[in-house]
C-alpha positions as CSV (number, residue, x, y, z in Angstrom):
1,M,102.0,84.3,91.5
2,R,98.9,85.2,93.4
3,V,97.3,88.0,95.5
4,V,97.3,87.0,99.2
5,G,96.8,90.4,100.7
6,E,94.8,93.6,100.0
7,Y,95.0,96.9,101.7
8,S,92.7,99.7,100.6
9,F,94.4,103.1,101.2
10,N,92.1,106.1,101.0
11,G,89.3,104.1,99.6
12,G,91.4,102.5,96.8
13,K,89.6,99.2,96.6
14,K,86.1,100.7,96.5
15,T,87.2,103.3,93.9
16,I,88.8,100.7,91.6
17,E,85.9,98.3,92.0
18,K,83.5,101.1,91.0
19,Y,85.4,102.7,88.2
20,Y,87.9,100.1,87.0
21,P,86.5,96.6,87.7
22,E,87.6,95.2,84.3
23,L,91.1,96.6,84.9
24,L,91.3,95.1,88.3
25,L,90.5,91.7,86.7
26,E,93.3,92.4,84.2
27,I,95.8,93.2,87.0
28,R,94.9,90.0,88.8
29,S,95.3,87.9,85.6
30,V,98.7,89.5,85.0
31,I,99.8,88.6,88.5
32,E,98.5,85.0,88.1
33,S,100.4,84.7,84.8
34,V,103.8,85.6,86.1
35,D,105.9,82.4,86.6
36,A,107.8,83.2,89.7
37,Q,109.7,79.9,89.7
38,A,111.3,80.9,86.4
39,C,112.6,84.0,88.2
40,K,114.3,82.1,91.0
41,T,117.7,82.6,89.3
42,K,119.8,84.7,91.7
43,V,122.5,82.9,93.7
44,S,122.9,84.7,97.0
45,R,126.3,86.0,98.1
46,E,125.0,87.3,101.4
47,K,126.6,85.8,104.5
48,T,123.3,84.8,106.0
49,M,122.1,82.8,102.9
50,S,125.2,82.2,100.9
51,G,124.6,79.9,97.9
52,K,120.8,79.9,98.3
53,M,118.7,80.4,95.2
54,L,116.6,83.6,95.4
55,F,113.9,85.3,93.4
56,C,115.5,87.9,91.1
57,P,113.6,91.2,91.3
58,K,114.8,92.2,87.8
59,K,113.4,89.0,86.3
60,L,110.2,89.4,88.2
61,N,109.9,93.0,86.9
62,E,110.5,91.7,83.4
63,G,107.7,89.2,83.7
64,F,105.3,91.9,84.9
65,K,106.4,94.3,82.1
66,K,105.9,91.6,79.4
67,R,102.4,90.7,80.6
68,F,101.2,94.2,81.3
69,S,102.4,95.4,77.9
70,G,100.6,92.5,76.3
71,K,97.4,93.9,77.7
72,A,98.1,97.4,76.4
73,W,99.2,99.0,79.7
74,K,101.9,101.6,79.0
75,P,104.6,103.3,81.1
76,V,104.3,107.0,81.4
77,R,107.6,108.9,81.5
78,V,107.6,112.6,82.6
79,E,110.7,114.8,82.2
80,C,111.7,116.8,85.3
81,N,112.7,120.4,84.8
82,Y,114.1,121.2,88.2
83,P,113.7,124.8,89.4
84,T,116.8,126.9,90.0
85,E,115.2,130.1,91.3
86,Y,115.2,128.9,94.9
87,Y,119.0,129.1,95.5
88,V,120.0,131.8,98.0
89,G,122.9,134.1,98.4
90,N,125.7,133.9,95.9
91,Y,125.4,130.2,95.4
92,T,126.3,129.1,91.9
93,P,125.4,125.5,91.3
94,K,126.9,123.1,88.8
95,P,124.6,122.7,85.8
96,L,121.7,120.4,86.7
97,R,121.7,117.0,85.0
98,K,119.7,117.0,81.8
99,G,117.3,114.2,81.1
100,A,116.0,113.6,84.6
101,F,112.6,111.9,84.7
102,R,110.0,110.0,86.7
103,V,108.2,106.9,85.4
104,M,104.9,105.3,86.3
105,N,105.3,101.6,85.5
106,F,101.9,101.0,83.9
107,V,99.0,103.2,83.1
108,K,95.6,102.5,81.4
109,Q,92.5,104.6,81.5
110,K,93.9,106.8,84.4
111,L,94.6,103.8,86.6
112,G,98.3,103.7,87.5
113,V,100.2,100.5,88.6
114,E,103.5,100.3,90.3
115,V,105.3,97.0,90.9
116,Q,107.9,97.3,93.7
117,F,110.4,94.7,94.7
118,G,112.9,97.2,96.1
119,K,113.7,99.0,99.3
120,Y,111.0,100.2,101.7
121,S,111.5,103.9,100.8
122,F,110.4,103.2,97.2
123,M,107.0,101.8,98.3
124,V,106.3,104.8,100.4
125,Y,107.5,107.1,97.7
126,N,105.2,105.5,95.1
127,V,102.1,105.9,97.2
128,A,102.8,109.0,99.2
129,A,104.5,111.1,96.4
130,K,104.8,109.6,92.9
131,M,101.1,108.7,92.5
132,T,100.0,112.1,93.7
133,I,102.4,113.8,91.3
134,F,101.1,111.7,88.3
135,K,97.5,112.6,89.4
136,N,98.4,116.3,89.5
137,L,99.9,116.0,86.0
138,G,96.7,114.4,84.8
139,Y,97.9,110.9,84.0
140,I,96.1,108.9,86.7
141,D,93.4,109.4,89.3
142,T,93.8,106.1,91.2
143,G,96.6,103.7,91.8
144,V,97.6,100.1,92.5
145,E,100.8,99.1,94.3
146,I,101.9,95.5,93.9
147,V,104.4,94.4,96.5
148,P,105.7,91.1,98.0
149,V,104.4,89.7,101.3
150,K,107.0,88.9,104.0
151,A,107.2,85.2,102.9
152,L,108.2,86.2,99.3
153,A,110.5,88.9,100.5
154,A,112.3,86.4,102.7
155,E,113.3,84.5,99.5
156,M,114.8,87.7,97.9
157,S,118.0,89.7,98.7
158,S,118.0,91.4,102.1
159,G,116.5,94.8,102.2
160,V,113.4,94.1,100.1
161,S,110.4,95.5,101.8
162,Y,107.1,93.8,102.2
163,F,103.3,94.2,102.3
164,E,102.9,93.8,106.1
165,Q,105.5,96.4,107.0
166,F,104.1,98.8,104.3
167,V,100.5,98.4,105.5
168,W,101.5,99.1,109.1
169,D,103.2,102.3,108.1
170,L,100.3,103.5,105.9
171,E,97.8,102.8,108.7
172,N,99.9,104.7,111.2
173,R,100.7,107.6,108.8
174,G,97.1,108.3,108.1
175,I,95.6,109.9,105.0
176,S,96.4,113.3,103.8
177,N,94.1,115.5,101.7
178,I,96.5,115.1,98.8
179,D,96.6,111.3,98.8
180,I,94.8,109.4,96.0
181,P,92.9,106.2,96.3
182,V,95.4,103.2,96.1
183,L,94.9,99.5,96.4
184,V,98.0,97.8,97.8
185,L,98.2,94.1,96.6
186,G,100.5,91.7,98.5
187,I,101.7,88.9,96.3
188,D,103.3,85.5,96.9
189,V,104.2,82.4,94.8
């Protein structure tokens, strides 16, 4: 795979090049080492592309996990202890699910990386919420979001979001005072 797009959100590229240049090289080498063709294993059952071979997001994620782990990047898992003191009136909830958690895909030296081949909402959540939460908890201070460009997303199941759409939304959303620096990398085969 290769990086074909870069978007610097809230100074992400400049921050990473200044504080994490060696990690940016590692991230790029991981991307380049993922064999996308080996992940083209999903036979579509969708009406619009029935029988077509597609890239399997699960296989792509496994490829990234194997390669990031091989370079000592680790996932960070945080348990969620949901508050209950905000219920009003005489509302008595069912017991909250135990074992709820959030995970940052890969972390090394306070740089967090998320790889996203899912729905649009997950990309936005990663950059606009999850990365801020993990910064507030002290695990990261800067992030990288790796997403497919439109050409790659077109060879996956419908509903997979893509770099161009994500960048448009981030540019039109603007930057909030709680946003951390994030470099969004658009990838293709």
